[in-house]
C-alpha positions as CSV (number, residue, x, y, z in Angstrom):
1,M,0.0,0.0,0.0
2,V,1.3,3.5,-0.9
3,D,1.4,6.0,1.9
4,A,-0.9,8.9,1.4
5,P,1.2,12.1,0.8
6,T,1.1,14.8,3.4
7,P,-0.4,18.0,2.0
8,E,2.4,20.5,1.3
9,D,2.3,24.1,2.3
10,K,2.4,26.0,-1.0
11,S,1.8,29.5,0.3
12,G,3.8,32.0,-1.7
13,P,6.1,33.2,1.1
14,K,7.1,29.7,2.1
15,V,7.8,28.5,-1.5
16,Q,9.8,31.7,-2.2
17,A,11.8,31.4,1.0
18,M,12.5,27.7,0.4
19,F,13.7,28.0,-3.2
20,G,15.6,31.1,-2.3
21,S,17.5,29.3,0.4
22,V,18.6,26.5,-2.0
23,A,19.3,28.7,-5.0
24,P,23.1,28.6,-4.7
25,V,23.2,24.8,-5.0
26,Y,20.1,24.4,-7.1
27,D,21.8,23.7,-10.5
28,R,24.4,21.4,-9.0
29,L,21.9,19.3,-7.1
30,N,19.5,19.1,-10.1
31,H,22.3,17.7,-12.3
32,L,23.5,15.3,-9.6
33,L,20.2,14.0,-8.5
34,S,18.9,13.5,-12.1
35,L,22.3,12.2,-13.4
36,S,22.2,15.3,-15.7
37,L,19.0,14.1,-17.4
38,D,17.4,17.4,-16.4
39,R,19.4,19.0,-19.2
40,W,18.0,16.5,-21.8
41,W,14.4,16.9,-20.5
42,R,14.5,20.7,-21.0
43,R,16.0,20.3,-24.5
44,R,13.2,17.8,-25.3
45,S,10.6,20.3,-24.2
46,S,12.1,23.0,-26.4
47,R,12.4,20.7,-29.4
48,S,8.8,19.6,-29.0
49,L,7.6,23.2,-29.0
50,T,9.5,24.0,-32.2
51,E,8.3,20.8,-33.9
52,A,4.7,21.6,-33.1
53,Q,5.0,25.0,-34.8
54,G,6.4,23.5,-37.9
55,G,10.0,24.6,-37.1
56,I,9.1,28.3,-36.9
57,L,11.8,30.3,-35.2
58,A,11.5,33.6,-33.3
59,M,8.3,32.7,-31.5
60,R,7.5,34.8,-28.4
61,V,7.9,32.3,-25.6
62,L,7.3,32.7,-21.8
63,A,9.5,30.4,-19.7
64,L,7.4,30.5,-16.6
65,C,8.7,29.4,-13.2
66,C,12.1,29.6,-14.9
67,G,14.3,29.1,-11.8
68,T,17.9,29.6,-12.8
69,G,17.1,30.0,-16.4
70,D,18.1,26.7,-18.1
71,Q,14.8,26.2,-19.9
72,A,14.9,29.8,-21.2
73,I,18.4,29.3,-22.5
74,S,17.4,26.1,-24.3
75,L,14.5,28.0,-25.9
76,R,16.8,30.9,-26.9
77,H,19.2,28.4,-28.5
78,R,16.4,27.4,-30.8
79,G,15.9,31.0,-32.0
80,H,12.9,32.0,-29.9
81,K,12.5,35.4,-28.2
82,V,12.2,34.5,-24.5
83,V,10.9,36.1,-21.4
84,A,12.0,34.2,-18.3
85,A,9.6,34.7,-15.3
86,D,9.8,33.5,-11.7
87,F,8.7,34.9,-8.4
88,C,11.9,33.8,-6.5
89,I,14.4,36.7,-6.8
90,P,17.5,34.7,-5.8
91,M,16.8,32.2,-8.6
92,L,16.5,35.1,-11.2
93,A,19.7,36.6,-9.8
94,L,21.5,33.3,-10.8
95,A,19.8,33.2,-14.2
96,N,20.8,36.7,-15.1
97,P,24.5,36.2,-15.6
98,K,23.7,33.0,-17.6
99,F,21.6,35.1,-19.9
100,D,24.5,37.5,-20.5
101,R,26.3,34.6,-22.2
102,V,23.5,33.9,-24.6
103,E,23.4,35.4,-28.1
104,A,21.2,38.4,-28.5
105,P,18.4,39.0,-27.9
106,R,19.1,37.6,-24.4
107,P,16.1,36.2,-22.4
108,G,14.5,38.9,-20.4
109,P,14.3,38.0,-16.7
110,L,11.2,39.2,-14.9
111,A,9.9,38.8,-11.3
112,A,6.3,37.5,-11.7
113,D,3.8,35.3,-9.9
114,A,2.3,32.5,-12.0
115,M,-1.1,33.3,-10.6
116,R,-0.9,37.0,-11.5
117,L,1.1,37.4,-14.7
118,P,1.9,41.0,-15.6
119,F,1.2,40.6,-19.3
120,A,-1.7,41.6,-21.6
121,D,-4.0,39.0,-23.0
122,E,-2.6,37.1,-26.0
123,T,1.1,38.2,-25.6
124,F,2.9,34.9,-26.2
125,D,3.0,32.3,-29.0
126,A,4.1,29.6,-26.6
127,L,4.7,29.0,-22.9
128,T,6.8,26.4,-21.0
129,V,7.0,25.4,-17.3
130,S,9.7,23.0,-16.1
131,F,9.2,21.4,-12.8
132,G,7.5,24.4,-11.3
133,I,3.7,24.0,-11.9
134,R,3.3,21.7,-8.9
135,N,4.6,24.5,-6.6
136,V,1.8,27.0,-7.3
137,A,-0.7,27.6,-4.6
138,D,-3.8,27.4,-6.9
139,L,-3.3,25.3,-10.0
140,G,-6.5,26.3,-11.6
141,V,-5.7,30.0,-11.3
142,A,-2.2,29.5,-12.8
143,L,-3.6,27.5,-15.7
144,D,-6.2,30.2,-16.4
145,E,-3.4,32.7,-16.5
146,I,-1.4,30.5,-18.9
147,R,-4.3,30.3,-21.3
148,R,-5.0,34.1,-21.0
149,V,-1.5,35.2,-22.1
150,L,-1.3,32.8,-25.1
151,V,-2.4,33.7,-28.5
152,P,-5.1,31.5,-30.2
153,G,-3.2,28.4,-31.3
154,G,-0.5,29.1,-28.7
155,Q,1.4,26.0,-27.5
156,V,2.0,24.9,-23.8
157,R,4.7,22.5,-22.8
158,I,5.0,21.5,-19.1
159,L,7.6,19.2,-17.6
160,E,6.8,17.6,-14.3
161,F,8.0,14.7,-12.2
162,T,5.8,11.6,-12.1
163,M,5.9,8.2,-10.5
164,P,6.7,5.3,-12.8
165,R,3.8,3.0,-13.7
166,N,6.1,0.0,-14.1
167,P,5.8,-1.7,-10.7
168,I,9.4,-3.0,-10.6
169,I,10.9,0.4,-11.5
170,G,8.4,2.1,-9.3
171,V,9.4,0.3,-6.1
172,G,13.1,1.3,-6.5
173,Y,12.3,4.8,-7.7
174,R,9.9,5.5,-4.8
175,F,12.5,4.4,-2.3
176,Y,15.1,6.6,-3.9
177,F,12.7,9.5,-4.2
178,R,11.3,9.3,-0.6
179,H,14.5,8.4,1.3
180,I,17.8,8.8,-0.7
181,L,17.1,12.0,-2.5
182,P,16.1,14.0,0.6
183,L,19.3,12.8,2.4
184,I,21.5,13.9,-0.5
185,G,19.6,17.2,-0.8
186,R,19.9,18.0,2.9
187,A,23.5,17.1,3.0
188,L,24.5,19.4,0.1
189,S,22.1,22.2,0.5
190,R,22.0,22.2,4.4
191,H,18.3,22.9,4.1
192,D,16.1,20.6,6.2
193,S,12.8,20.8,4.3
194,A,13.4,21.7,0.6
195,Y,14.3,18.2,-0.5
196,S,11.7,16.6,1.7
197,Y,9.1,18.9,0.2
198,L,10.1,17.6,-3.3
199,P,8.8,14.0,-3.1
200,G,5.8,15.1,-1.1
201,S,4.8,17.8,-3.7
202,V,5.2,15.2,-6.5
203,L,3.2,12.5,-4.9
204,E,0.2,14.8,-4.2
205,F,0.3,16.5,-7.6
206,P,-2.2,15.2,-10.3
207,Q,-0.3,13.0,-12.7
208,R,-0.8,12.1,-16.4
209,G,-4.6,12.0,-17.1
210,G,-5.3,13.8,-13.8
211,F,-3.2,16.8,-14.9
212,T,-4.5,16.9,-18.4
213,E,-8.0,17.2,-16.9
214,Y,-6.9,20.4,-15.3
215,L,-5.5,21.6,-18.6
216,E,-8.8,20.9,-20.4
217,R,-10.8,22.5,-17.6
218,S,-8.8,25.7,-18.0
219,G,-9.9,26.0,-21.6
220,L,-6.8,24.4,-23.2
221,V,-7.4,21.7,-25.8
222,G,-5.6,18.7,-27.4
223,S,-3.9,17.9,-24.1
224,G,-1.6,14.9,-23.8
225,W,1.6,13.6,-22.3
226,Q,4.7,11.8,-23.2
227,E,6.6,9.7,-20.6
228,L,10.4,10.3,-20.4
229,S,13.1,8.4,-18.5
230,F,11.0,5.3,-17.7
231,G,8.0,7.4,-16.6
232,T,9.8,9.4,-14.0
233,V,9.0,12.6,-15.9
234,C,6.1,13.6,-18.1
235,L,6.1,16.2,-20.9
236,Y,2.6,17.6,-21.1
237,S,1.3,19.5,-24.1
238,A,-1.8,21.5,-24.8
239,T,-3.0,24.3,-27.1
240,R,-5.1,27.4,-26.6
241,P,-8.0,27.1,-29.1
């Protein structure tokens, strides 16, 4: 029997403080804990977006919940004009020097809350979120905002952790995710709760069809998902009609 996840506190101040405290080691831990697969996952999201638009370059793309900017950089490498938004200032501070090393026009960093985006309706051709959507306090409000700022026909790509459906892989992964990952995270970040929050937030988040129901409910259409890395991550897609 799987233990029921404990509801996580996703209030804005707590999430901001938690991610701000681990920002200095965030990239190093991401690469270590994912065996550097996090880089490939983000490139796969960017490539999927370009393929869906028929290879069109220079789309206006919002990299929402951008963290330290790796997804925004991946999108810029594919020729898109990128705005990188996050409500955690220490994360944006680390993203900014990375953007200085990217060919012009560099991604534009912006402090913004996913539930109150400071953009006019129909501003962007596409939008990505990488491992951040599960951290918003109100998923429905955030998805409504995502739909609002997209042009008709605009594409959404969302990467998020999932639990493998293969029972053999699932047992080992769940043990790693619930016990080993928090130990490594705490040891290297010296933060007691951030890497205990991670497995809890993943386990309580709607996965696969559960999440696509939220996408459709917000007015996005054609939703689906692709499993990556043995089902430990899903790349979700949807379109604003």
